[in-house]
N, C-alpha and C positions, 0 to 999 in steps of 0.2 A: 455182454451182461444183460439179461432180460429185465424189463421193468416188472415190479411186483405190485399188484393192485389188491388192496384190502377190501373185502366185502363187509359192509356194515349196513344192516337193514333196520328201519324203524318198525315198531310193532304193527303199524298199519300195512307197511309193505310186506312184512313177513306173513301176515294173515291173508293178504291178497295172493301171494305166491302159493300158499298152502291150498287156498280155495281153487286156484287155477289148476293145480295138479290133481285135484279131486274131481274136477268138472270134466264132462265128456265132450265139450264143444271146442276147446282150443286146439290148434294144430300141434302135431307131434314135436315140431321144432320149438314152439313156444313152451310146451311142457318140459322139454329137455333143458331149456335154458333156465326155467324156474327151478328145476331140481338142482342144476349146477349152482345157482346162487344160494339156495338153502343149504346145500352141503358145504359150500365154500365159506359160508358165514361161521360155521362151527370151528373151522381151522384145524380140524383133526386129520384131514386127509390132504395129500398133495394133489396138484393138478393132474398128475398121471393116474393116481388112484381114483379120483373123481371121474376121469375119462373112461377108465376101465369099468367102473361100476355102472355107468350110464351108456356103455357101448358107443362112446363118442370119441373125439380126438382131443389131444391136449391143446391144439390151436383153438378149437371151439370153446373150451373152458377158459382159456386165456382171453380171447376176444370178448366173451360174455362178461367177465369180471372188469375188463377195461372199459367196455361200453357203459356198465353200471356206474363206475366211478366218474367217468367223463361226461356222461349225458343223462344219467338217471335211469329209473326202472324201466320206463316205456322204451327207451333207446336200447336197453340191453335185451329186452324180450322180443323186439320186432326187427331183428337184423334181416336184411333182404338175402335171398338165396344168391349164391355165386355161380358163375358159369361152370359147367362140367365138361365132360368129354364129347366125343362125336355123337351126333344125334342119331337116335335109332330110327325115327320115322321122318319121312319127307313131308312136304306141305300137303300133298294130296292125301297121304295116309293119315296125317293128323286131322284133316277135315273129316275123314271117315270115322275116326275115333270120336270126335266131337258130336257128329250126327248120331252115332250110336248112343252116346251118353244122354242125348236129348230124348231118346225113345223110352217107352215104358219098360221097367225092369222085367226080368223073366217071371213067369208064373210062380207064385209062392214066395217071392222076394218083395220086400217093401221098397227097396231102392238098389241101384247099381252099386257094387263095391269095385274097388280097383282090380281085384283079382278076377271078378266076373267079367269086367270089361276086357282085361288082358286075354282071358280064355276065349271070349267071343271074337276078339280081333284076330286071333290066330286062324279062326275058321273063315272070317271074311277076307283076310289078306294072307293067304298061305305063303306068298313069296317073301313075306317079312320074316317068317320063322317065329321062334319063341319071343314073346314080349313079356317083360316083367311088370309086376304091379307098380313098382317104383317108376318105371318109364311112363306108364299110363298117368300116374299121379303128377309127374313133372310136366308132361305135355298138356294136361288139362289145366294145371295151375298156371301155365304161361298163357293160355288162351283167354281172350277177353270174355268169352261166354263160358260161365261155370254153372251148369244146370242144377247143381246141388246147393247153390248159395243164393241168398238174397243180399245184394250189395247195398251198403249204406252210403249215401252221398249227401254232401252239403249242397242241396239244390235250392237256388233262390225261387221263392214263390212269386212269380211275376204276376202282379195284380195292380189295382189302382193304388193301394197303399205303398207298394214298392216304388212305383213311379213318383208318387207324391213326395215321399221322403227323399228320393234321389234328387229330384228337381229342387227341393228345398235346400239341400246341402250345396248343390251346384250353383244355385242362385246366390247363396251366401258367399261362396268362393269368388264369384264374379264381382262382388261389390268392392268399391275402393276402400282403402284404409281409413279407419275412423278412430281417432285417439280416445273418443268418449265411449266407444263400444268396440273394444278390440276382439278379434277373432282368435280363439284358442282351440286347438284340437287336442284331445285327451285319449290316452289308451294305456295299457299296461303289458308288461312281459315279465319273465322270470329268468334267473341265472342260477345254474347249478354251481355250488362252491366246492372247490377241490383243494385239499390241504396237502402241502408237502410235509412229510413226517420228520424230515431233518433239514436244517438250513443249508441252502446251496453254498458252495465255496466260490466266491467271485473269480472272474477271469483275471489273469495277470500275465505280464510278458512271458511268453514261452509255455503258457498253460491255459487251456480252455476252461470255461466255467464248468464246474462239476455239480451235477444235480443227482440226488439220490434216486434210486429206481423205484421207490415205494411211494404211492400216493394214497390219499384217503378222502372219502366224501365228507363234506362238512356242512350239509344242509343246503337249503335254497334261500334265495332272497327275491322279493317282489320289487319291481321297478315301475312306478307310475311316471309316465312321460307326458309332459305338457309341451306343446309347440305352437307358437304364434307365428305363422308363416309370413305374414305381412310385416311383422316387427323384427324378423331375424333373431328370434329369441326362443330358447328352449330351456326346460328345467326338468331334471330327473330326481324323483324322490324315492329313496330305497326304504322298504319296510319289510316287516316279517310276514305280513298277511295282506290280503286285498279285500277285506270284508266291508260291511256298511260303514263302520266307524272310520276305516282308513280312507274310503272314498269321501266321506263327509269332511274329514280333516283336509284333504286335498282341495275341496271346493272352498273351504274357509281360507286356506292359504292363497287361493287364486284371487279372491276379492280383497283380502285384508293385507296380504304381503306383496304379491306380485303386481297387482293392478289396483292399488288403493284409491287412485284418483279417477278411475273409470266409473261412469254412472251405471254401465251395464257391460257384462262380459258374455259374449256369445260363444257357447261351448259346443263343439262337434264331438260326439261320442257314440259308441255302439250300444247294442241292446242288452248288455250284460245285466243280470238281475240286480246287481248292486248299484247300477248307474241310474238311480231313480231319486226324485225329490224326497221320497219317504226315508231314504237312508239318512238324511240330515235330521229328521225327527227322531230316528232311532238313536243317533249319537248325541244330539243337543236338546236342551229345553226348547219348547215350541217358539218362544220369542226369538231366540238366537237362530234357530233354523229358518224362520220366516225372514229375518233380517238378511241372511245370506242369500236366500232364494230370490229376494226382490232384486238382487243385482246380478242374477244369472238368467240366461236364456238358453235352454237346452235344444239342440238340433240333432236328432237321432238319424244315423244311417239306416237304410233298410235292413231288415233281417236277412242275414247271409249276404250283406252288402258292405261289410266293413272295409273293403278296398277303397271306399270313398273317403275314408278318414286319413288325412295327411299325416297323422301321428304314426301310422304304420310305416310310412316312408322313413320317418325319422328313426323309428325303432330299427329298421333295416340298416341304416347308416351306423347307428350306435352299436349294433351287433357286429358289423364288419370291422369297424375302426377301433372299438374298445373292448368288447366282451368276448371276442374270439380267441380266448386263451384261458389258462387256469388261473383263477383268482381264489385265494385261500379262505377269506372270511368277509363278513359284511363291512368291517371297517375299511379294509383294502378296497372293496367294491365302491364304497362311498367316495373314497379318495380318488380312485381312477375315473369314475364317472364324473366327479366334480371337475377334474382337470380337462376331461373331454368336452364337457358342456361349456366351460369357460373359454376354451379355444374356439369352439363353434360360435359362441355368442360374440366374441371379440371380432371374428371375421364377418359378423352380421350375415351368416349363411341363411339363405331363404330357399323356399321350395317353389319351383315354377310349375304350376298346375295347368295342364293343357286341355283337360277334358271339360267341356261346358255343355249347356243344355242342347245347343244345336247339334253337337256331335252325338250326344246321347240319343236324340230323336232320329238321327241318321243311322246309327250303328245298332241300337237296341230296339229294333222294330218289334221283336217278339214280345218284349215287355209292354210296349204300347198297345199292341194288338190284344194282349191278355187283359189290359186295363179296360178295354172297351169291346167285350166279346159280342155285343149285339149290333155292332156297326153294320154288318151285312144285312141284318134284318131291317134296320132303320133305313138303309139305302134302298132296299127292295120296296119297303113301304112307301 
């Protein structure tokens, strides 16, 4: 018996998919999956009918619906390609194809097309025989060099600011525990909620647990994660959103609820736009915002350097140990996360951070060289 997944889209998601199908930039795979979700939401067609209408397969329709329910819209649209049959071109022939794609297109053409490349390749490599445009597309798509694309990367900008923020955080991690000024790392993540449409039948002697084959999306929840690595303490707060007001409430909880006796709480956090002192003035009257901020000291990781935040390690543990399953609603999420954090806190689980300033200076030489670009000039002078 196959599992049946119900496609339900928010108005924002529906508009995003419609816009995607009208744009000329997304890949054919992504457009096909967008059309699958739009057609499946109407529930007027079976998976077989959707597959026929889009010249696809029922397995693609099924997988796309399942990935939407279990992982969200981006997860459904961005499924990686799967391995196919025997390769048409060997390594040397693929190199010829890539070199050809890097040349100027034929006269009268603005750019190479897959069919143009396939036709020209037959002339350059007569021993290969006919080559389809799809073979050309797949071989170029697998190659690291894609002449028709500009690839977007999350590249750290190594400069003096990057080094300064990195060493500030590493120096803070190296300091001994101080009860009057605890160290707390702060970050957030989200969880896709998946609802079972019918209650499971519990297992009993001679019969396994019975779970209905139909699942339904039930929104998402945001999780703010606090972790005090030297205290062996963590706290997870589940919210609907992660805006300025939510961040401000977390900071007030930090000084008033979690560490009321600390004179100062040193907070490590990334450069998200809401992680700013101004968020507290957005949420609270100025006297209240100032009162909270007097007891907080923010230490920001470098831009594109959130790996320096120990809260990311705790989020990874939370995801593996607690969140890696279907959770139906926010109440269940709060209960499950509460049980997880109570067990971790009772065990006084800590994080052993091994990276320090000395290791940073030895391993990240490129960052330090970028911080002082005039060193050679100064030495020559």
